[in-house]
C-alpha positions as CSV (number, residue, x, y, z in Angstrom):
1,M,-18.8,13.5,-9.4
2,S,-16.6,10.9,-7.8
3,T,-17.4,7.3,-8.6
4,N,-16.3,4.3,-6.6
5,S,-18.9,1.9,-7.8
6,F,-16.8,-1.2,-7.7
7,D,-19.0,-4.3,-7.3
8,T,-16.6,-6.3,-5.1
9,S,-13.2,-6.1,-3.4
10,W,-12.0,-8.4,-6.3
11,H,-12.7,-5.5,-8.7
12,V,-10.8,-3.1,-6.5
13,S,-7.8,-5.6,-6.4
14,V,-7.8,-6.1,-10.2
15,A,-8.0,-2.4,-10.9
16,A,-5.2,-1.6,-8.4
17,E,-2.9,-4.2,-9.9
18,S,-3.6,-3.0,-13.4
19,I,-2.9,0.6,-12.4
20,T,0.3,-0.4,-10.7
21,A,1.5,-2.4,-13.7
22,Y,0.6,0.4,-16.0
23,L,2.6,3.0,-14.0
24,F,5.7,0.8,-13.8
25,A,5.5,0.1,-17.5
26,R,5.0,3.8,-18.2
27,V,8.4,4.6,-16.6
28,G,10.2,1.8,-18.5
29,Y,10.0,-1.2,-16.3
30,D,9.3,-4.7,-17.5
31,V,6.3,-6.0,-15.5
32,S,5.5,-9.7,-14.8
33,V,2.2,-10.6,-13.2
34,Q,1.8,-13.7,-11.1
35,Y,-0.8,-16.0,-12.4
36,G,-3.5,-17.6,-10.2
37,A,-5.4,-16.9,-7.0
38,N,-3.9,-16.0,-3.6
39,Q,-0.4,-15.4,-4.6
40,P,2.1,-15.4,-1.8
41,E,3.9,-12.2,-0.8
42,Y,3.8,-10.3,-4.1
43,D,1.6,-9.7,-7.2
44,L,4.1,-8.2,-9.6
45,M,7.8,-8.4,-10.4
46,I,9.3,-5.4,-12.0
47,A,12.7,-5.2,-13.7
48,K,14.8,-2.7,-15.5
49,G,18.4,-3.6,-16.4
50,D,19.8,-5.4,-13.3
51,T,17.1,-4.0,-11.0
52,V,14.4,-6.5,-10.0
53,M,11.8,-5.8,-7.3
54,K,8.7,-7.7,-5.9
55,V,5.6,-5.6,-5.6
56,S,2.6,-6.4,-3.4
57,V,-0.4,-4.4,-4.5
58,K,-3.2,-3.3,-2.1
59,G,-6.2,-1.4,-3.4
60,S,-8.7,0.7,-1.4
61,K,-11.9,2.6,-2.2
62,D,-12.5,3.9,1.3
63,G,-9.4,5.9,2.3
64,G,-7.5,3.1,4.1
65,W,-5.9,-0.3,3.9
66,A,-6.8,-2.8,6.7
67,L,-3.4,-4.4,6.7
68,T,-3.2,-5.8,10.3
69,A,-6.9,-6.3,11.2
70,K,-6.7,-10.1,11.1
71,Y,-3.9,-10.1,13.7
72,K,-5.6,-7.8,16.2
73,N,-7.8,-9.3,19.0
74,S,-8.3,-8.7,22.7
75,E,-5.0,-10.5,23.5
76,V,-2.9,-8.8,20.8
77,S,-2.1,-5.1,21.0
78,Y,-2.1,-2.8,18.0
79,Y,1.8,-2.8,18.1
80,D,1.9,-6.6,18.3
81,A,-0.5,-7.0,15.4
82,I,1.6,-4.7,13.3
83,D,4.7,-6.7,14.2
84,L,3.0,-9.9,13.3
85,W,2.0,-8.4,9.9
86,L,5.6,-7.2,9.4
87,A,7.1,-10.6,10.2
88,K,5.0,-12.1,7.3
89,H,6.6,-9.8,4.7
90,S,10.0,-9.9,3.1
91,K,12.2,-6.8,3.5
92,K,12.7,-7.1,-0.2
93,T,9.1,-6.6,-1.1
94,V,7.6,-3.2,-1.8
95,F,4.0,-2.3,-1.4
96,S,1.9,-0.4,-4.0
97,L,-1.0,1.3,-2.1
98,V,-3.6,2.3,-4.6
99,Q,-6.4,4.7,-3.4
100,F,-9.6,5.1,-5.4
101,I,-11.6,7.3,-3.0
102,N,-12.6,10.7,-4.4
103,T,-11.3,9.9,-7.9
104,D,-13.4,10.1,-11.0
105,I,-13.5,7.3,-13.6
106,Y,-11.2,9.2,-15.9
107,E,-8.6,9.9,-13.2
108,I,-5.7,7.7,-12.2
109,P,-6.0,7.0,-8.5
110,R,-3.3,8.0,-6.0
111,V,-0.5,5.4,-5.8
112,Y,2.0,5.2,-3.0
113,L,5.1,3.0,-2.8
114,A,6.5,1.9,0.6
115,T,8.5,-0.9,2.3
116,P,6.9,-3.1,4.9
117,N,9.1,-1.4,7.6
118,E,7.9,2.1,6.5
119,I,4.3,1.0,6.6
120,A,4.7,-0.6,10.1
121,N,6.4,2.4,11.5
122,L,3.7,4.7,10.2
123,M,0.9,2.5,11.5
124,K,2.5,2.5,15.0
125,T,2.4,6.4,15.0
126,A,-1.4,6.3,14.1
127,R,-3.8,7.8,16.6
128,N,-1.0,9.8,18.3
129,G,1.2,6.7,18.7
130,L,-1.5,4.3,19.9
131,G,-1.3,2.3,16.6
132,D,-4.1,1.1,14.4
133,T,-5.0,-1.8,12.2
134,V,-5.7,0.4,9.2
135,L,-3.1,2.4,7.3
136,R,-5.0,5.6,6.4
137,E,-4.3,7.9,3.5
138,N,-5.5,11.0,5.3
139,K,-7.6,10.7,8.4
140,T,-8.5,13.7,10.6
141,W,-9.8,12.4,13.9
142,T,-12.7,14.1,15.7
143,G,-11.8,16.3,18.6
144,N,-8.4,17.7,19.2
145,M,-6.7,14.9,21.0
146,Y,-5.2,13.4,17.8
147,V,-3.1,14.8,15.0
148,P,-4.2,13.7,11.5
149,D,-2.8,10.4,10.2
150,V,-1.4,11.1,6.7
151,I,0.7,9.1,4.3
152,P,4.0,11.0,3.6
153,K,4.0,12.8,0.2
154,D,7.4,11.3,-0.6
155,W,5.7,7.9,-0.9
156,L,3.8,9.0,-4.0
157,F,4.6,6.9,-7.1
158,S,7.5,8.5,-9.0
159,E,10.7,7.4,-10.7
160,S,12.8,8.9,-7.9
161,R,10.7,6.9,-5.3
162,I,11.2,3.7,-7.3
163,I,15.0,4.3,-7.4
164,Q,15.0,5.0,-3.7
165,L,13.2,1.8,-2.9
166,T,15.2,-0.4,-5.3
167,N,18.3,0.8,-3.6
168,S,16.9,0.1,-0.1
169,V,15.7,-3.5,-0.9
170,K,19.0,-4.7,-2.3
């Protein structure tokens, strides 16, 4: 039985941040958590030796992260909304995308790491290149006019992915 009985989006956020902090600590990184509400740009700072990285954490219990929805309206295209979102983020920040859908209480959710550019590029390919406001973990569209939207497997949290990202954000 899968349980996603979070009471509020705040609970999802707290759980996602905690899982991300745990995973970085588990592979030997020091983790600093920003204190207070509505922190700008990032939630965690991780460090190991001379390597330091800012991490923005996004949690989801429904299969996707509505990252650019607030930028999209009738006058703003999907691509433009994605570009507006991208402009708000430092190229030195990495996102931790935590997905709780279809996980049991005793399981660690799936965690992906990606740069803002990687996320923006993937969102622009959504719906056969039409773009979307939601980054979806694995969405198979109805009908055969769309190919599935899937997060790349190499984004999964791993030590090699962390090293790849820390090298790219220097």
